[in-house]
PQR file with spaces between the fields and no chain letter, atoms N, CA, C, O and H, PARSE charges and radii, in Angstrom:
ATOM       1  N    MET     1     -22.587  -15.546    5.426 -0.4000 1.5000
ATOM       2  CA   MET     1     -21.596  -15.056    4.424 -0.0000 2.0000
ATOM       3  C    MET     1     -20.554  -14.293    5.103  0.5500 1.7000
ATOM       4  O    MET     1     -20.844  -13.363    5.856 -0.5500 1.4000
ATOM       5  N    ALA     2     -19.324  -14.657    4.862 -0.4000 1.5000
ATOM       6  CA   ALA     2     -18.169  -13.926    5.383 -0.0000 2.0000
ATOM       7  C    ALA     2     -18.035  -12.613    4.646  0.5500 1.7000
ATOM       8  O    ALA     2     -18.355  -12.541    3.459 -0.5500 1.4000
ATOM       9  H    ALA     2     -19.088  -15.412    4.251  0.4000 1.0000
ATOM      10  N    THR     3     -17.559  -11.545    5.336 -0.4000 1.5000
ATOM      11  CA   THR     3     -17.477  -10.257    4.686 -0.0000 2.0000
ATOM      12  C    THR     3     -16.036   -9.766    4.763  0.5500 1.7000
ATOM      13  O    THR     3     -15.763   -8.653    4.313 -0.5500 1.4000
ATOM      14  H    THR     3     -17.300  -11.604    6.300  0.4000 1.0000
ATOM      15  N    ARG     4     -15.091  -10.549    5.317 -0.4000 1.5000
ATOM      16  CA   ARG     4     -13.690  -10.142    5.368 -0.0000 2.0000
ATOM      17  C    ARG     4     -12.797  -11.203    4.919  0.5500 1.7000
ATOM      18  O    ARG     4     -13.067  -12.384    5.136 -0.5500 1.4000
ATOM      19  H    ARG     4     -15.313  -11.453    5.682  0.4000 1.0000
ATOM      20  N    CYS     5     -11.634  -10.796    4.238 -0.4000 1.5000
ATOM      21  CA   CYS     5     -10.655  -11.750    3.839 -0.0000 2.0000
ATOM      22  C    CYS     5      -9.828  -12.127    5.091  0.5500 1.7000
ATOM      23  O    CYS     5      -9.404  -11.251    5.845 -0.5500 1.4000
ATOM      24  H    CYS     5     -11.414   -9.836    4.062  0.4000 1.0000
ATOM      25  N    GLU     6      -9.606  -13.427    5.300 -0.4000 1.5000
ATOM      26  CA   GLU     6      -8.904  -13.870    6.478 -0.0000 2.0000
ATOM      27  C    GLU     6      -7.391  -13.655    6.382  0.5500 1.7000
ATOM      28  O    GLU     6      -6.697  -13.719    7.397 -0.5500 1.4000
ATOM      29  H    GLU     6      -9.950  -14.139    4.688  0.4000 1.0000
ATOM      30  N    LYS     7      -6.866  -13.399    5.171 -0.4000 1.5000
ATOM      31  CA   LYS     7      -5.440  -13.102    4.953 -0.0000 2.0000
ATOM      32  C    LYS     7      -5.085  -11.686    5.096  0.5500 1.7000
ATOM      33  O    LYS     7      -4.229  -11.320    5.901 -0.5500 1.4000
ATOM      34  H    LYS     7      -7.430  -13.347    4.346  0.4000 1.0000
ATOM      35  N    CYS     8      -5.768  -10.835    4.283 -0.4000 1.5000
ATOM      36  CA   CYS     8      -5.428   -9.380    4.313 -0.0000 2.0000
ATOM      37  C    CYS     8      -6.366   -8.501    5.070  0.5500 1.7000
ATOM      38  O    CYS     8      -6.018   -7.367    5.396 -0.5500 1.4000
ATOM      39  H    CYS     8      -6.464  -11.133    3.629  0.4000 1.0000
ATOM      40  N    GLY     9      -7.538   -8.980    5.360 -0.4000 1.5000
ATOM      41  CA   GLY     9      -8.555   -8.184    6.094 -0.0000 2.0000
ATOM      42  C    GLY     9      -9.392   -7.259    5.287  0.5500 1.7000
ATOM      43  O    GLY     9     -10.095   -6.397    5.813 -0.5500 1.4000
ATOM      44  H    GLY     9      -7.821   -9.901    5.096  0.4000 1.0000
ATOM      45  N    LYS    10      -9.308   -7.448    3.977 -0.4000 1.5000
ATOM      46  CA   LYS    10     -10.129   -6.598    3.060 -0.0000 2.0000
ATOM      47  C    LYS    10     -11.571   -6.819    3.332  0.5500 1.7000
ATOM      48  O    LYS    10     -12.018   -7.965    3.390 -0.5500 1.4000
ATOM      49  H    LYS    10      -8.736   -8.148    3.549  0.4000 1.0000
ATOM      50  N    GLY    11     -12.349   -5.729    3.509 -0.4000 1.5000
ATOM      51  CA   GLY    11     -13.786   -5.835    3.762 -0.0000 2.0000
ATOM      52  C    GLY    11     -14.620   -4.960    2.886  0.5500 1.7000
ATOM      53  O    GLY    11     -14.091   -4.388    1.933 -0.5500 1.4000
ATOM      54  H    GLY    11     -11.986   -4.798    3.462  0.4000 1.0000
ATOM      55  N    PRO    12     -15.903   -4.817    3.151 -0.5600 1.5000
ATOM      56  CA   PRO    12     -16.764   -4.042    2.295  0.2800 2.0000
ATOM      57  C    PRO    12     -16.461   -2.539    2.355  0.5500 1.7000
ATOM      58  O    PRO    12     -16.031   -2.020    3.385 -0.5500 1.4000
ATOM      59  N    ARG    13     -16.686   -1.872    1.261 -0.4000 1.5000
ATOM      60  CA   ARG    13     -16.504   -0.426    1.141 -0.0000 2.0000
ATOM      61  C    ARG    13     -17.875    0.221    0.877  0.5500 1.7000
ATOM      62  O    ARG    13     -18.802   -0.430    0.396 -0.5500 1.4000
ATOM      63  H    ARG    13     -17.035   -2.293    0.424  0.4000 1.0000
ATOM      64  N    THR    14     -17.976    1.506    1.203 -0.4000 1.5000
ATOM      65  CA   THR    14     -19.256    2.169    0.920 -0.0000 2.0000
ATOM      66  C    THR    14     -19.084    3.000   -0.349  0.5500 1.7000
ATOM      67  O    THR    14     -18.031    3.598   -0.566 -0.5500 1.4000
ATOM      68  H    THR    14     -17.223    2.035    1.594  0.4000 1.0000
ATOM      69  N    ALA    15     -20.092    3.035   -1.160 -0.4000 1.5000
ATOM      70  CA   ALA    15     -20.089    3.741   -2.398 -0.0000 2.0000
ATOM      71  C    ALA    15     -21.462    4.382   -2.623  0.5500 1.7000
ATOM      72  O    ALA    15     -22.399    4.165   -1.854 -0.5500 1.4000
ATOM      73  H    ALA    15     -20.948    2.549   -0.983  0.4000 1.0000
ATOM      74  N    ASN    16     -21.555    5.151   -3.663 -0.4000 1.5000
ATOM      75  CA   ASN    16     -22.840    5.763   -4.023 -0.0000 2.0000
ATOM      76  C    ASN    16     -23.404    5.082   -5.273  0.5500 1.7000
ATOM      77  O    ASN    16     -22.685    4.803   -6.232 -0.5500 1.4000
ATOM      78  H    ASN    16     -20.794    5.326   -4.288  0.4000 1.0000
ATOM      79  N    MET    17     -24.682    4.832   -5.229 -0.4000 1.5000
ATOM      80  CA   MET    17     -25.424    4.393   -6.401 -0.0000 2.0000
ATOM      81  C    MET    17     -26.032    5.632   -7.029  0.5500 1.7000
ATOM      82  O    MET    17     -26.703    6.414   -6.356 -0.5500 1.4000
ATOM      83  H    MET    17     -25.266    5.059   -4.450  0.4000 1.0000
ATOM      84  N    ARG    18     -25.804    5.802   -8.276 -0.4000 1.5000
ATOM      85  CA   ARG    18     -26.258    7.039   -8.933 -0.0000 2.0000
ATOM      86  C    ARG    18     -27.511    6.768   -9.846  0.5500 1.7000
ATOM      87  O    ARG    18     -27.468    5.879  -10.696 -0.5500 1.4000
ATOM      88  H    ARG    18     -25.259    5.167   -8.823  0.4000 1.0000
ATOM      89  N    SER    19     -28.552    7.496   -9.669 -0.4000 1.5000
ATOM      90  CA   SER    19     -29.716    7.402  -10.513 -0.0000 2.0000
ATOM      91  C    SER    19     -29.506    8.240  -11.796  0.5500 1.7000
ATOM      92  O    SER    19     -28.490    8.919  -11.944 -0.5500 1.4000
ATOM      93  H    SER    19     -28.587    8.219   -8.979  0.4000 1.0000
ATOM      94  N    HIS    20     -30.460    8.177  -12.691 -0.4000 1.5000
ATOM      95  CA   HIS    20     -30.345    8.981  -13.906 -0.0000 2.0000
ATOM      96  C    HIS    20     -30.382   10.474  -13.547  0.5500 1.7000
ATOM      97  O    HIS    20     -29.799   11.272  -14.280 -0.5500 1.4000
ATOM      98  H    HIS    20     -31.285    7.625  -12.570  0.4000 1.0000
ATOM      99  N    SER    21     -31.008   10.866  -12.507 -0.4000 1.5000
ATOM     100  CA   SER    21     -31.073   12.242  -12.081 -0.0000 2.0000
ATOM     101  C    SER    21     -29.942   12.623  -11.162  0.5500 1.7000
ATOM     102  O    SER    21     -29.962   13.690  -10.547 -0.5500 1.4000
ATOM     103  H    SER    21     -31.482   10.217  -11.911  0.4000 1.0000
ATOM     104  N    LYS    22     -28.948   11.752  -11.065 -0.4000 1.5000
ATOM     105  CA   LYS    22     -27.662   11.986  -10.270 -0.0000 2.0000
ATOM     106  C    LYS    22     -27.940   12.032   -8.719  0.5500 1.7000
ATOM     107  O    LYS    22     -27.142   12.602   -7.975 -0.5500 1.4000
ATOM     108  H    LYS    22     -28.931   10.886  -11.564  0.4000 1.0000
ATOM     109  N    ILE    23     -29.104   11.412   -8.229 -0.4000 1.5000
ATOM     110  CA   ILE    23     -29.340   11.269   -6.811 -0.0000 2.0000
ATOM     111  C    ILE    23     -28.441   10.205   -6.285  0.5500 1.7000
ATOM     112  O    ILE    23     -28.421    9.098   -6.822 -0.5500 1.4000
ATOM     113  H    ILE    23     -29.752   10.949   -8.833  0.4000 1.0000
ATOM     114  N    ALA    24     -27.689   10.496   -5.245 -0.4000 1.5000
ATOM     115  CA   ALA    24     -26.836    9.553   -4.602 -0.0000 2.0000
ATOM     116  C    ALA    24     -27.476    8.765   -3.524  0.5500 1.7000
ATOM     117  O    ALA    24     -28.068    9.348   -2.615 -0.5500 1.4000
ATOM     118  H    ALA    24     -27.706   11.395   -4.809  0.4000 1.0000
ATOM     119  N    THR    25     -27.392    7.459   -3.570 -0.4000 1.5000
ATOM     120  CA   THR    25     -27.886    6.569   -2.555 -0.0000 2.0000
ATOM     121  C    THR    25     -26.782    5.667   -2.101  0.5500 1.7000
ATOM     122  O    THR    25     -26.101    5.057   -2.924 -0.5500 1.4000
ATOM     123  H    THR    25     -26.911    6.986   -4.308  0.4000 1.0000
ATOM     124  N    LYS    26     -26.580    5.562   -0.750 -0.4000 1.5000
ATOM     125  CA   LYS    26     -25.493    4.751   -0.241 -0.0000 2.0000
ATOM     126  C    LYS    26     -25.712    3.226   -0.558  0.5500 1.7000
ATOM     127  O    LYS    26     -26.827    2.705   -0.508 -0.5500 1.4000
ATOM     128  H    LYS    26     -27.134    6.058   -0.081  0.4000 1.0000
ATOM     129  N    ARG    27     -24.592    2.570   -0.881 -0.4000 1.5000
ATOM     130  CA   ARG    27     -24.597    1.131   -1.083 -0.0000 2.0000
ATOM     131  C    ARG    27     -23.302    0.558   -0.703  0.5500 1.7000
ATOM     132  O    ARG    27     -22.353    1.307   -0.473 -0.5500 1.4000
ATOM     133  H    ARG    27     -23.687    2.993   -0.922  0.4000 1.0000
ATOM     134  N    LYS    28     -23.189   -0.771   -0.617 -0.4000 1.5000
ATOM     135  CA   LYS    28     -21.884   -1.388   -0.229 -0.0000 2.0000
ATOM     136  C    LYS    28     -21.350   -2.170   -1.377  0.5500 1.7000
ATOM     137  O    LYS    28     -22.077   -2.792   -2.151 -0.5500 1.4000
ATOM     138  H    LYS    28     -23.960   -1.380   -0.804  0.4000 1.0000
ATOM     139  N    GLN    29     -20.010   -2.117   -1.463 -0.4000 1.5000
ATOM     140  CA   GLN    29     -19.266   -2.941   -2.457 -0.0000 2.0000
ATOM     141  C    GLN    29     -18.502   -3.982   -1.631  0.5500 1.7000
ATOM     142  O    GLN    29     -17.724   -3.671   -0.729 -0.5500 1.4000
ATOM     143  H    GLN    29     -19.419   -1.612   -0.834  0.4000 1.0000
ATOM     144  N    TYR    30     -18.785   -5.271   -2.011 -0.4000 1.5000
ATOM     145  CA   TYR    30     -18.151   -6.364   -1.225 -0.0000 2.0000
ATOM     146  C    TYR    30     -16.951   -6.911   -2.054  0.5500 1.7000
ATOM     147  O    TYR    30     -17.021   -6.927   -3.283 -0.5500 1.4000
ATOM     148  H    TYR    30     -19.417   -5.524   -2.744  0.4000 1.0000
ATOM     149  N    PRO    31     -15.878   -7.347   -1.409 -0.5600 1.5000
ATOM     150  CA   PRO    31     -14.776   -7.916   -2.112  0.2800 2.0000
ATOM     151  C    PRO    31     -15.219   -9.323   -2.670  0.5500 1.7000
ATOM     152  O    PRO    31     -16.186   -9.916   -2.193 -0.5500 1.4000
ATOM     153  N    ASN    32     -14.506   -9.796   -3.644 -0.4000 1.5000
ATOM     154  CA   ASN    32     -14.769  -11.130   -4.252 -0.0000 2.0000
ATOM     155  C    ASN    32     -14.098  -12.207   -3.406  0.5500 1.7000
ATOM     156  O    ASN    32     -12.929  -12.540   -3.599 -0.5500 1.4000
ATOM     157  H    ASN    32     -13.720   -9.314   -4.032  0.4000 1.0000
ATOM     158  N    LEU    33     -14.885  -12.748   -2.450 -0.4000 1.5000
ATOM     159  CA   LEU    33     -14.367  -13.705   -1.524 -0.0000 2.0000
ATOM     160  C    LEU    33     -14.616  -15.115   -1.965  0.5500 1.7000
ATOM     161  O    LEU    33     -15.721  -15.409   -2.421 -0.5500 1.4000
ATOM     162  H    LEU    33     -15.835  -12.478   -2.294  0.4000 1.0000
ATOM     163  N    GLN    34     -13.672  -16.000   -1.861 -0.4000 1.5000
ATOM     164  CA   GLN    34     -13.733  -17.394   -2.233 -0.0000 2.0000
ATOM     165  C    GLN    34     -13.173  -18.239   -1.119  0.5500 1.7000
ATOM     166  O    GLN    34     -12.311  -17.762   -0.381 -0.5500 1.4000
ATOM     167  H    GLN    34     -12.774  -15.762   -1.490  0.4000 1.0000
ATOM     168  N    SER    35     -13.626  -19.495   -0.951 -0.4000 1.5000
ATOM     169  CA   SER    35     -13.106  -20.385    0.035 -0.0000 2.0000
ATOM     170  C    SER    35     -12.006  -21.229   -0.628  0.5500 1.7000
ATOM     171  O    SER    35     -12.185  -21.696   -1.753 -0.5500 1.4000
ATOM     172  H    SER    35     -14.327  -19.883   -1.550  0.4000 1.0000
ATOM     173  N    LYS    36     -10.888  -21.425    0.048 -0.4000 1.5000
ATOM     174  CA   LYS    36      -9.752  -22.124   -0.509 -0.0000 2.0000
ATOM     175  C    LYS    36      -9.048  -22.820    0.628  0.5500 1.7000
ATOM     176  O    LYS    36      -8.936  -22.263    1.720 -0.5500 1.4000
ATOM     177  H    LYS    36     -10.743  -21.046    0.961  0.4000 1.0000
ATOM     178  N    LYS    37      -8.554  -24.075    0.386 -0.4000 1.5000
ATOM     179  CA   LYS    37      -7.805  -24.819    1.343 -0.0000 2.0000
ATOM     180  C    LYS    37      -6.325  -24.368    1.273  0.5500 1.7000
ATOM     181  O    LYS    37      -5.716  -24.419    0.205 -0.5500 1.4000
ATOM     182  H    LYS    37      -8.645  -24.528   -0.501  0.4000 1.0000
ATOM     183  N    VAL    38      -5.756  -23.931    2.404 -0.4000 1.5000
ATOM     184  CA   VAL    38      -4.339  -23.556    2.430 -0.0000 2.0000
ATOM     185  C    VAL    38      -3.725  -24.329    3.602  0.5500 1.7000
ATOM     186  O    VAL    38      -4.128  -24.128    4.748 -0.5500 1.4000
ATOM     187  H    VAL    38      -6.251  -23.890    3.272  0.4000 1.0000
ATOM     188  N    ASP    39      -2.760  -25.207    3.332 -0.4000 1.5000
ATOM     189  CA   ASP    39      -2.108  -26.015    4.340 -0.0000 2.0000
ATOM     190  C    ASP    39      -3.134  -26.889    5.120  0.5500 1.7000
ATOM     191  O    ASP    39      -2.991  -27.081    6.328 -0.5500 1.4000
ATOM     192  H    ASP    39      -2.432  -25.370    2.401  0.4000 1.0000
ATOM     193  N    GLY    40      -4.153  -27.406    4.426 -0.4000 1.5000
ATOM     194  CA   GLY    40      -5.141  -28.254    5.083 -0.0000 2.0000
ATOM     195  C    GLY    40      -6.206  -27.527    5.784  0.5500 1.7000
ATOM     196  O    GLY    40      -7.130  -28.166    6.288 -0.5500 1.4000
ATOM     197  H    GLY    40      -4.270  -27.250    3.445  0.4000 1.0000
ATOM     198  N    LYS    41      -6.156  -26.168    5.867 -0.4000 1.5000
ATOM     199  CA   LYS    41      -7.163  -25.383    6.625 -0.0000 2.0000
ATOM     200  C    LYS    41      -7.931  -24.596    5.590  0.5500 1.7000
ATOM     201  O    LYS    41      -7.349  -23.955    4.715 -0.5500 1.4000
ATOM     202  H    LYS    41      -5.406  -25.649    5.458  0.4000 1.0000
ATOM     203  N    LYS    42      -9.285  -24.653    5.703 -0.4000 1.5000
ATOM     204  CA   LYS    42     -10.183  -23.931    4.883 -0.0000 2.0000
ATOM     205  C    LYS    42     -10.248  -22.438    5.236  0.5500 1.7000
ATOM     206  O    LYS    42     -10.578  -22.108    6.375 -0.5500 1.4000
ATOM     207  H    LYS    42      -9.758  -25.173    6.414  0.4000 1.0000
ATOM     208  N    MET    43      -9.946  -21.526    4.304 -0.4000 1.5000
ATOM     209  CA   MET    43      -9.884  -20.120    4.540 -0.0000 2.0000
ATOM     210  C    MET    43     -10.789  -19.413    3.540  0.5500 1.7000
ATOM     211  O    MET    43     -10.976  -19.885    2.418 -0.5500 1.4000
ATOM     212  H    MET    43      -9.677  -21.793    3.379  0.4000 1.0000
ATOM     213  N    VAL    44     -11.353  -18.270    3.955 -0.4000 1.5000
ATOM     214  CA   VAL    44     -12.050  -17.420    3.066 -0.0000 2.0000
ATOM     215  C    VAL    44     -11.163  -16.272    2.722  0.5500 1.7000
ATOM     216  O    VAL    44     -10.801  -15.462    3.575 -0.5500 1.4000
ATOM     217  H    VAL    44     -11.201  -17.887    4.866  0.4000 1.0000
ATOM     218  N    MET    45     -10.805  -16.205    1.433 -0.4000 1.5000
ATOM     219  CA   MET    45      -9.853  -15.168    1.013 -0.0000 2.0000
ATOM     220  C    MET    45     -10.334  -14.438   -0.246  0.5500 1.7000
ATOM     221  O    MET    45     -11.146  -14.967   -1.005 -0.5500 1.4000
ATOM     222  H    MET    45     -11.099  -16.864    0.740  0.4000 1.0000
ATOM     223  N    CYS    46      -9.834  -13.235   -0.457 -0.4000 1.5000
ATOM     224  CA   CYS    46     -10.196  -12.487   -1.630 -0.0000 2.0000
ATOM     225  C    CYS    46      -9.333  -13.030   -2.743  0.5500 1.7000
ATOM     226  O    CYS    46      -8.274  -13.618   -2.522 -0.5500 1.4000
ATOM     227  H    CYS    46      -9.175  -12.805    0.160  0.4000 1.0000
ATOM     228  N    THR    47      -9.847  -12.800   -4.011 -0.4000 1.5000
ATOM     229  CA   THR    47      -9.185  -13.333   -5.171 -0.0000 2.0000
ATOM     230  C    THR    47      -7.731  -12.801   -5.350  0.5500 1.7000
ATOM     231  O    THR    47      -6.862  -13.485   -5.892 -0.5500 1.4000
ATOM     232  H    THR    47     -10.707  -12.322   -4.191  0.4000 1.0000
ATOM     233  N    ARG    48      -7.520  -11.602   -4.889 -0.4000 1.5000
ATOM     234  CA   ARG    48      -6.147  -11.049   -5.005 -0.0000 2.0000
ATOM     235  C    ARG    48      -5.146  -11.845   -4.166  0.5500 1.7000
ATOM     236  O    ARG    48      -4.009  -12.054   -4.589 -0.5500 1.4000
ATOM     237  H    ARG    48      -8.226  -11.047   -4.449  0.4000 1.0000
ATOM     238  N    CYS    49      -5.563  -12.285   -2.987 -0.4000 1.5000
ATOM     239  CA   CYS    49      -4.636  -13.090   -2.137 -0.0000 2.0000
ATOM     240  C    CYS    49      -4.489  -14.506   -2.736  0.5500 1.7000
ATOM     241  O    CYS    49      -3.424  -15.109   -2.602 -0.5500 1.4000
ATOM     242  H    CYS    49      -6.487  -12.115   -2.644  0.4000 1.0000
ATOM     243  N    ILE    50      -5.502  -15.032   -3.374 -0.4000 1.5000
ATOM     244  CA   ILE    50      -5.440  -16.343   -4.036 -0.0000 2.0000
ATOM     245  C    ILE    50      -4.465  -16.259   -5.125  0.5500 1.7000
ATOM     246  O    ILE    50      -3.634  -17.152   -5.294 -0.5500 1.4000
ATOM     247  H    ILE    50      -6.367  -14.543   -3.484  0.4000 1.0000
ATOM     248  N    LYS    51      -4.536  -15.185   -5.895 -0.4000 1.5000
ATOM     249  CA   LYS    51      -3.693  -14.995   -7.022 -0.0000 2.0000
ATOM     250  C    LYS    51      -2.222  -14.860   -6.633  0.5500 1.7000
ATOM     251  O    LYS    51      -1.354  -15.356   -7.351 -0.5500 1.4000
ATOM     252  H    LYS    51      -5.211  -14.460   -5.758  0.4000 1.0000
ATOM     253  N    THR    52      -1.928  -14.208   -5.527 -0.4000 1.5000
ATOM     254  CA   THR    52      -0.532  -14.095   -5.054 -0.0000 2.0000
ATOM     255  C    THR    52      -0.048  -15.390   -4.463  0.5500 1.7000
ATOM     256  O    THR    52       1.147  -15.680   -4.517 -0.5500 1.4000
ATOM     257  H    THR    52      -2.633  -13.805   -4.944  0.4000 1.0000
ATOM     258  N    LEU    53      -0.949  -16.186   -3.894 -0.4000 1.5000
ATOM     259  CA   LEU    53      -0.512  -17.522   -3.376 -0.0000 2.0000
ATOM     260  C    LEU    53      -0.096  -18.356   -4.532  0.5500 1.7000
ATOM     261  O    LEU    53       0.881  -19.095   -4.409 -0.5500 1.4000
ATOM     262  H    LEU    53      -1.920  -15.950   -3.851  0.4000 1.0000
ATOM     263  N    ASN    54      -0.776  -18.295   -5.673 -0.4000 1.5000
ATOM     264  CA   ASN    54      -0.478  -19.119   -6.813 -0.0000 2.0000
ATOM     265  C    ASN    54       0.918  -18.730   -7.405  0.5500 1.7000
ATOM     266  O    ASN    54       1.621  -19.576   -7.958 -0.5500 1.4000
ATOM     267  H    ASN    54      -1.569  -17.695   -5.773  0.4000 1.0000
ATOM     268  N    LYS    55       1.279  -17.481   -7.278 -0.4000 1.5000
ATOM     269  CA   LYS    55       2.554  -16.979   -7.770 -0.0000 2.0000
ATOM     270  C    LYS    55       3.767  -17.608   -7.020  0.5500 1.7000
ATOM     271  O    LYS    55       4.785  -17.960   -7.616 -0.5500 1.4000
ATOM     272  H    LYS    55       0.708  -16.794   -6.828  0.4000 1.0000
ATOM     273  N    VAL    56       3.601  -17.722   -5.732 -0.4000 1.5000
ATOM     274  CA   VAL    56       4.743  -18.111   -4.832 -0.0000 2.0000
ATOM     275  C    VAL    56       5.015  -19.613   -5.060  0.5500 1.7000
ATOM     276  O    VAL    56       5.912  -20.180   -4.436 -0.5500 1.4000
ATOM     277  H    VAL    56       2.774  -17.436   -5.247  0.4000 1.0000
């Protein structure tokens, strides 16, 4: 599984998971990555980059 966008470089962030008693546990938040063909080349990009490609 790819963890970085090939266009903008967006990658996973760290965040806290909070229990009912407010204990913080580290976890990762991954970007929404999808594979898309751009100019005949298959790329893994975040949905934000795909959205801006469709605008242009």
